[in-house]
DRENMI-472095 format. One record per residue: x, y, z of N, C-alpha, C in turn. Coordinates in steps of 0.05 Angstrom, whole numbers. Example, Ala and Ser with C-alpha at 12.3 -4.5 7.8 and 13.67 -1.06 7.14 Angstrom:
REM DRENMI-472095
ATOM     n.xx     n.yy     n.zz    ca.xx    ca.yy    ca.zz     c.xx     c.yy     c.zz
ATOM      264     -114      156      246      -90      156      264      -66      156
ATOM      257      -45      142      273      -21      143      258        1      157
REM end
This chain:
REM DRENMI-472095
ATOM     n.xx     n.yy     n.zz    ca.xx    ca.yy    ca.zz     c.xx     c.yy     c.zz
ATOM       59     -187     -586       29     -185     -579       14     -165     -589
ATOM      -10     -180     -603      -28     -157     -615      -48     -158     -601
ATOM      -61     -130     -597      -83     -128     -582     -105     -112     -596
ATOM     -129     -120     -597     -152     -109     -607     -173      -95     -590
ATOM     -178      -69     -592     -193      -64     -564     -220      -44     -582
ATOM     -242      -52     -568     -269      -42     -577     -276      -25     -551
ATOM     -264      -20     -536     -270       -5     -505     -266       25     -511
ATOM     -293       43     -505     -288       64     -506     -283       84     -475
ATOM     -284      110     -474     -284      122     -457     -255      129     -443
ATOM     -256      117     -417     -227      119     -402     -217       91     -393
ATOM     -224       71     -379     -212       47     -372     -200       32     -390
ATOM     -213       25     -412     -208       12     -437     -184       25     -449
ATOM     -184       51     -458     -160       65     -469     -140       63     -457
ATOM     -143       72     -428     -123       72     -408     -110       43     -406
ATOM     -119       21     -409     -106       -5     -407      -94       -8     -435
ATOM     -106       -2     -455      -91        1     -486      -70       19     -480
ATOM      -70       39     -464      -44       58     -472      -18       44     -454
ATOM      -28       30     -433       -8       15     -423        7       -9     -429
ATOM      -13      -22     -451       -5      -45     -462       18      -32     -484
ATOM       11      -10     -498       27       -3     -518       49        5     -507
ATOM       51       17     -487       72       26     -472       89        2     -463
ATOM       82      -20     -462       99      -48     -456      103      -58     -482
ATOM      101      -48     -506      106      -64     -529       84      -79     -547
ATOM       65      -74     -535       43      -94     -553       36      -77     -583
ATOM       26      -87     -595       12      -71     -621      -13      -70     -615
ATOM      -26      -46     -618      -52      -38     -609      -62      -32     -637
ATOM      -91      -39     -635     -115      -27     -653     -132      -26     -633
ATOM     -148       -5     -648     -173        1     -638     -199        3     -658
ATOM     -218       -7     -655     -242        3     -670     -263       15     -654
ATOM     -262       43     -666     -287       58     -653     -318       55     -670
ATOM     -336       66     -656     -359       65     -676     -356       95     -689
ATOM     -382       96     -712     -378      116     -729     -377      145     -716
ATOM     -390      143     -693     -396      169     -674     -367      182     -656
ATOM     -350      158     -663     -322      164     -647     -326      152     -617
ATOM     -300      159     -601     -296      154     -572     -309      178     -564
ATOM     -331      181     -543     -341      203     -525     -315      213     -507
ATOM     -295      204     -501     -266      215     -487     -261      236     -507
ATOM     -264      239     -533     -257      256     -548     -271      281     -544
ATOM     -289      281     -538     -308      306     -536     -307      312     -501
ATOM     -301      294     -486     -295      299     -463     -275      319     -448
ATOM     -247      308     -463     -222      317     -462     -203      307     -480
ATOM     -198      323     -501     -180      319     -524     -156      312     -511
ATOM     -145      323     -498     -114      314     -485     -115      288     -475
ATOM     -133      283     -468     -133      260     -450     -135      236     -475
ATOM     -152      236     -489     -159      221     -512     -132      226     -532
ATOM     -117      241     -534      -96      243     -549      -69      229     -532
ATOM      -68      235     -512      -48      215     -495      -52      189     -493
ATOM      -77      180     -492      -83      147     -491      -86      135     -519
ATOM      -87      150     -533      -83      136     -565      -59      145     -577
ATOM      -42      150     -566       -9      158     -580        0      130     -591
ATOM        1      125     -613       17      100     -621       -2       78     -629
ATOM      -29       79     -624      -52       63     -629      -55       61     -659
ATOM      -62       42     -670      -76       47     -697     -106       50     -694
ATOM     -123       70     -708     -153       73     -695     -163       69     -723
ATOM     -186       51     -719     -204       46     -744     -235       52     -740
ATOM     -252       63     -761     -277       67     -748     -295       45     -763
ATOM     -314       29     -748     -328        8     -760     -356        9     -746
ATOM     -378        4     -759     -405        0     -747     -406      -30     -739
ATOM     -405      -39     -720     -402      -65     -712     -435      -76     -715
ATOM     -456      -57     -715     -481      -68     -722     -490      -78     -745
ATOM     -472      -75     -770     -474      -80     -793     -458     -103     -805
ATOM     -471     -111     -824     -456     -138     -837     -423     -132     -847
ATOM     -421     -107     -856     -398     -101     -874     -381      -94     -845
ATOM     -391      -84     -820     -374      -74     -798     -361     -107     -787
ATOM     -381     -125     -786     -379     -154     -771     -357     -165     -789
ATOM     -355     -158     -815     -335     -172     -829     -309     -157     -827
ATOM     -307     -133     -822     -284     -119     -823     -273     -126     -789
ATOM     -291     -133     -771     -280     -139     -748     -272     -166     -743
ATOM     -285     -186     -756     -273     -214     -756     -247     -217     -774
ATOM     -243     -197     -788     -213     -203     -809     -197     -188     -785
ATOM     -199     -171     -767     -179     -160     -747     -169     -185     -729
ATOM     -202     -196     -717     -194     -216     -698     -178     -239     -704
ATOM     -175     -248     -735     -166     -270     -741     -136     -264     -739
ATOM     -125     -241     -734     -100     -238     -722      -92     -223     -704
ATOM     -112     -229     -682     -110     -213     -656     -103     -237     -634
ATOM      -85     -233     -618      -80     -249     -594      -96     -243     -568
ATOM     -107     -217     -557     -123     -209     -545     -144     -189     -551
ATOM     -165     -193     -546     -196     -171     -551     -197     -163     -521
ATOM     -204     -140     -525     -208     -118     -502     -231     -110     -508
ATOM     -253     -111     -486     -281     -102     -493     -290      -91     -467
ATOM     -309      -66     -470     -315      -57     -443     -348      -57     -449
ATOM     -361      -76     -459     -387      -77     -465     -408      -85     -439
ATOM     -433      -84     -436     -447     -102     -421     -449     -129     -433
ATOM     -457     -148     -415     -461     -175     -425     -479     -178     -442
ATOM     -503     -158     -449     -523     -167     -468     -511     -150     -488
ATOM     -501     -129     -487     -486     -115     -513     -466     -135     -533
ATOM     -446     -147     -514     -434     -170     -525     -450     -190     -542
ATOM     -472     -198     -531     -492     -224     -543     -500     -213     -569
ATOM     -505     -186     -569     -519     -171     -595     -492     -170     -616
ATOM     -473     -169     -607     -449     -162     -628     -436     -190     -633
ATOM     -447     -214     -624     -435     -240     -634     -409     -239     -614
ATOM     -401     -225     -595     -376     -228     -582     -373     -237     -553
ATOM     -396     -259     -547     -391     -269     -528     -371     -294     -522
ATOM     -355     -302     -500     -335     -315     -498     -338     -343     -515
ATOM     -363     -359     -506     -360     -381     -520     -360     -383     -549
ATOM     -377     -365     -567     -372     -366     -591     -343     -362     -600
ATOM     -332     -334     -588     -307     -329     -597     -288     -348     -596
ATOM     -289     -366     -573     -268     -386     -565     -275     -406     -589
ATOM     -296     -414     -597     -301     -434     -612     -290     -429     -648
ATOM     -293     -403     -652     -282     -397     -677     -247     -387     -679
ATOM     -241     -372     -655     -215     -370     -650     -203     -380     -627
ATOM     -193     -406     -625     -182     -422     -605     -159     -405     -587
ATOM     -145     -393     -601     -120     -379     -598     -120     -351     -588
ATOM     -149     -347     -588     -154     -313     -579     -164     -317     -547
ATOM     -156     -293     -540     -159     -288     -508     -175     -264     -505
ATOM     -194     -261     -490     -208     -242     -485     -210     -233     -457
ATOM     -204     -201     -456     -204     -192     -423     -232     -169     -427
ATOM     -253     -179     -411     -278     -167     -410     -281     -148     -388
ATOM     -279     -123     -396     -284     -100     -371     -313      -94     -365
ATOM     -322      -97     -341     -348      -93     -340     -351      -71     -313
ATOM     -375      -61     -307     -376      -46     -280     -373      -62     -254
ATOM     -386      -82     -253     -391      -96     -230     -388     -124     -241
ATOM     -377     -152     -223     -373     -174     -231     -398     -190     -234
ATOM     -394     -208     -253     -419     -231     -256     -441     -224     -259
ATOM     -458     -231     -243     -488     -222     -246     -499     -194     -247
ATOM     -482     -182     -233     -485     -150     -229     -474     -138     -254
ATOM     -459     -147     -273     -449     -136     -296     -470     -119     -311
ATOM     -494     -120     -314     -516     -108     -330     -518      -78     -315
ATOM     -517      -78     -289     -523      -56     -274     -508      -28     -288
ATOM     -520       -9     -283     -502       20     -292     -484       25     -271
ATOM     -468       45     -280     -445       53     -262     -426       67     -273
ATOM     -413       81     -251     -387       95     -264     -370       99     -235
ATOM     -344      109     -248     -319      113     -228     -333      120     -206
ATOM     -349      140     -199     -358      155     -175     -379      140     -161
ATOM     -396      117     -173     -413      104     -160     -398       83     -149
ATOM     -379       73     -158     -365       44     -145     -345       59     -125
ATOM     -333       80     -126     -322       92     -100     -336       92      -76
ATOM     -364      112      -86     -380      110      -62     -391       86      -50
ATOM     -392       65      -67     -400       40      -53     -381       26      -32
ATOM     -355       32      -44     -333       27      -23     -323       50       -2
ATOM     -338       70        1     -337       83       19     -316      105       19
ATOM     -310      109       -7     -282      129      -14     -295      155      -20
ATOM     -313      168      -21     -322      185      -23     -332      205       -1
ATOM     -319      213       15     -324      231       43     -330      256       35
ATOM     -355      265       53     -372      292       44     -377      295       19
ATOM     -380      322        4     -393      328      -21     -375      332      -43
ATOM     -347      329      -30     -325      342      -54     -326      310      -74
ATOM     -314      315      -98     -315      299     -116     -279      289     -110
ATOM     -278      260     -113     -252      249     -111     -234      265     -133
ATOM     -206      263     -123     -190      278     -137     -184      269     -171
ATOM     -183      249     -175     -183      231     -193     -198      205     -199
ATOM     -200      197     -223     -218      171     -232     -200      149     -217
ATOM     -202      143     -198     -193      116     -183     -199       95     -197
ATOM     -223       89     -191     -234       61     -204     -229       55     -232
ATOM     -226       74     -249     -227       72     -280     -196       67     -280
ATOM     -178       79     -269     -155       79     -276     -139       51     -258
ATOM     -151       49     -233     -141       24     -220     -152       -3     -237
ATOM     -174       -1     -254     -189      -17     -273     -171      -25     -294
ATOM     -161        3     -303     -148       -1     -330     -117      -17     -323
ATOM     -106      -12     -298      -84      -38     -293      -91      -60     -286
ATOM     -111      -66     -277     -117      -96     -271     -127     -104     -305
ATOM     -137      -90     -320     -140     -105     -347     -114     -107     -358
ATOM      -92      -86     -355      -67      -92     -372      -58     -116     -353
ATOM      -58     -124     -330      -49     -146     -318      -65     -172     -330
ATOM      -88     -169     -332     -106     -183     -348      -93     -190     -377
ATOM      -87     -172     -383      -77     -186     -412      -47     -195     -413
ATOM      -29     -186     -391       -5     -202     -388      -18     -236     -379
ATOM      -35     -235     -358      -41     -266     -349      -50     -283     -378
ATOM      -68     -268     -392      -70     -284     -415      -52     -288     -428
ATOM      -27     -270     -438       -6     -286     -452        3     -305     -442
ATOM       11     -307     -411       22     -326     -399        6     -356     -401
ATOM      -25     -351     -399      -30     -377     -405      -37     -387     -436
ATOM      -36     -369     -449      -36     -375     -483       -6     -392     -485
ATOM       16     -381     -470       40     -390     -477       44     -423     -466
ATOM       31     -424     -445       29     -449     -427        9     -471     -434
ATOM      -14     -458     -444      -34     -478     -450      -43     -480     -477
ATOM      -32     -466     -499      -33     -463     -527      -62     -456     -534
ATOM      -77     -441     -515     -104     -434     -528     -109     -411     -512
ATOM     -134     -395     -517     -134     -367     -506     -156     -370     -479
ATOM     -159     -358     -465     -173     -356     -435     -191     -329     -441
ATOM     -211     -326     -425     -225     -298     -420     -227     -293     -392
ATOM     -216     -269     -387     -214     -258     -359     -236     -233     -359
ATOM     -249     -233     -336     -269     -208     -329     -253     -189     -309
ATOM     -253     -170     -316     -245     -144     -302     -266     -129     -291
ATOM     -276     -129     -269     -297     -107     -260     -286      -81     -242
ATOM     -293      -56     -250     -284      -30     -240     -288      -32     -213
ATOM     -315      -38     -197     -322      -39     -173     -301      -56     -159
ATOM     -288      -78     -175     -266      -99     -157     -245      -79     -150
ATOM     -232      -59     -174     -216      -43     -173     -221      -27     -150
ATOM     -243      -12     -145     -247        5     -121     -247      -10     -100
ATOM     -252      -37      -97     -251      -48      -72     -224      -56      -65
ATOM     -202      -60      -85     -178      -70      -81     -164      -39      -70
ATOM     -173      -12      -81     -161       12      -68     -170       15      -43
ATOM     -194        5      -31     -203        8      -10     -196       -8        9
ATOM     -179      -29        0     -172      -50       28     -153      -40       48
ATOM     -141      -14       46     -122       -3       73     -151        9       86
ATOM     -169       15       79     -186       27       93     -200        3      110
ATOM     -209      -10       94     -225      -35      109     -205      -55      130
ATOM     -177      -47      129     -166      -61      149     -155      -41      168
ATOM     -172      -24      168     -169       -6      193     -143       18      185
ATOM     -123       14      171     -103       33      167     -108       60      164
ATOM     -132       68      140     -132       98      142     -162      108      151
ATOM     -170       93      170     -192      104      185     -188      124      198
ATOM     -204      144      214     -197      170      229     -188      157      246
ATOM     -166      171      256     -147      167      280     -136      144      280
ATOM     -127      131      258     -109      115      252      -86      123      243
ATOM      -62      108      246      -34      114      237      -32      128      216
ATOM      -43      122      190      -43      142      172      -70      150      163
ATOM      -89      150      185     -120      165      184     -116      190      194
ATOM      -98      202      203      -94      224      222      -89      229      248
ATOM      -75      201      257      -74      195      287      -45      204      293
ATOM      -25      193      270        1      201      274       14      229      266
ATOM       25      242      284       32      269      280       53      272      257
ATOM       65      251      249       85      253      230       76      246      196
ATOM       45      239      198       35      233      176        9      251      171
ATOM       12      277      162      -12      293      167       -6      316      139
ATOM      -32      328      135      -26      350      118      -35      376      139
ATOM      -11      390      140       -8      417      160      -11      442      141
ATOM      -21      463      156      -16      486      142       12      494      149
ATOM       19      518      130       51      522      136       43      559      133
ATOM       70      567      133       66      599      130       50      612      106
ATOM       57      599       85       46      613       60       35      586       45
ATOM       25      566       53       14      547       38        7      521       60
ATOM        9      491       48        4      471       62       27      454       61
ATOM       30      433       75       53      415       73       43      384       80
ATOM       49      367       62       44      339       67       68      326       75
ATOM       66      317      104       83      302      120       83      275      123
ATOM      104      258      112      100      229      109      120      217      125
ATOM      127      225      156      151      219      169      141      197      190
ATOM      127      176      174      116      156      190      134      133      205
ATOM      156      127      187      176      106      197      189      120      225
ATOM      198      104      246      213      118      268      232      133      265
ATOM      251      133      246      272      147      236      269      170      226
ATOM      251      172      208      242      196      197      227      217      220
ATOM      207      199      229      195      214      255      211      225      275
ATOM      232      212      283      251      229      300      265      246      291
ATOM      272      252      264      285      271      253      266      296      253
ATOM      242      298      247      220      313      240      216      322      270
ATOM      211      306      292      209      318      315      234      332      326
ATOM      257      324      318      283      339      327      282      365      317
ATOM      276      364      284      277      396      276      259      411      292
ATOM      233      402      297      212      414      312      215      426      341
ATOM      236      408      352      246      417      378      221      400      393
ATOM      210      375      381      190      365      400      202      340      412
ATOM      195      340      439      213      311      454      185      293      456
ATOM      193      269      446      180      248      440      183      223      465
ATOM      175      217      483      189      194      502      187      166      493
ATOM      158      169      476      157      138      467      147      142      447
ATOM      148      117      426      126      119      402      106      121      398
ATOM       90      116      423       61      121      424       54      151      427
ATOM       72      168      433       67      195      436       67      209      407
ATOM       73      194      390       67      210      360       40      207      354
ATOM       24      192      371       -8      188      368      -20      206      382
ATOM       -3      223      402      -22      236      416      -29      269      406
ATOM      -54      271      418      -63      296      405      -47      321      410
ATOM      -34      322      435      -17      347      440       13      338      419
ATOM       22      330      411       42      321      399       32      332      366
ATOM       12      324      361       -2      336      337       -6      368      334
ATOM      -12      375      356      -22      408      359       10      419      359
ATOM       19      410      368       55      422      378       75      420      345
ATOM       65      399      331       71      401      307       58      416      287
ATOM       36      421      291       20      439      277       28      470      284
ATOM       31      473      302       40      504      313       66      511      298
ATOM       81      489      301      116      497      292      110      497      264
ATOM       98      479      249      105      483      218       85      510      211
ATOM       67      520      222       50      541      211       70      565      218
ATOM       91      569      225      111      586      232      134      582      203
ATOM      130      564      189      150      551      171      146      565      141
ATOM      160      575      125      147      577       93      155      545       78
ATOM      145      547       53      149      527       40      176      523       35
ATOM      198      546       29      221      550       22      233      537       44
ATOM      231      545       66      246      531       97      241      500       91
ATOM      216      493       86      208      467       95      220      445       70
ATOM      215      458       48      234      446       24      265      439       30
ATOM      276      459       41      304      460       46      308      438       72
ATOM      288      437       94      296      419      116      292      391      102
ATOM      273      387       82      265      365       74      294      350       63
ATOM      308      370       43      339      358       34      355      358       54
ATOM      359      378       81      382      373       95      374      353      119
ATOM      350      347      126      347      325      142      331      305      133
ATOM      335      298      107      323      273       93      299      263      105
ATOM      277      285      107      252      278      116      229      277       96
ATOM      213      259       89      196      256       69      167      282       73
ATOM      173      301       54      152      313       58      146      334       33
ATOM      120      340       27      123      360        2      103      381        7
ATOM      116      407       -3       98      428       10       76      438      -22
ATOM       60      448      -15       37      453      -30       26      485      -29
ATOM       10      494      -49       -2      522      -47      -26      517      -30
REM end
């Protein structure tokens, strides 16, 4: 499988990294100014491009277009992350590509799907749209970008299956906002809403203070919760008692008296899922 990528920044290169790790031969075409990610974060750029052949081409020139089409002639999947209008200007809309290269597939990464693809946006705005940015703190990582990159690598696999079964290429659109929406599904189902089982309501699924830091406790299943409560000396008469504020307060008080070392050992001795943090 040979993949040619024109995608810059985070989602496209991350998807290409995944494909390379799965065994694809990957080539990336960068503009004369290079990929902006190199100036944002050199370690990220280096990690995402390990094992990938990089070439520099100005696609807006006749020579650049000639070089691009030389690559396309031996490519299985083309990965792009331009807006539709930019693809049109570069002669990379699917209808024209498919006519010229019937065996070629294209994975088109956009911010929002369909008619909204021309709208500007970024990881942060897509997460905010899906209710995944509480308060004023930035998200811990680039969830939509990385989720989108996984969807794009899935699309490459889907395109490969289609090519094998149908004998021709296919165009698949991957939207970062759709990735954010997928990540937000547990919240939309109510699972992570405040007070829900994994939204702060269950005493065994919380982040608590401990004596010298914090501890993420994930004793959600009944057998894990029972072991945790037994270790803490908390009597739980029925499963619903784990959702009671009194149980959470008792658990919090007990954990505040334990060090990270003690809790790490408890996790091993009692087979309880928890992770201590500074």
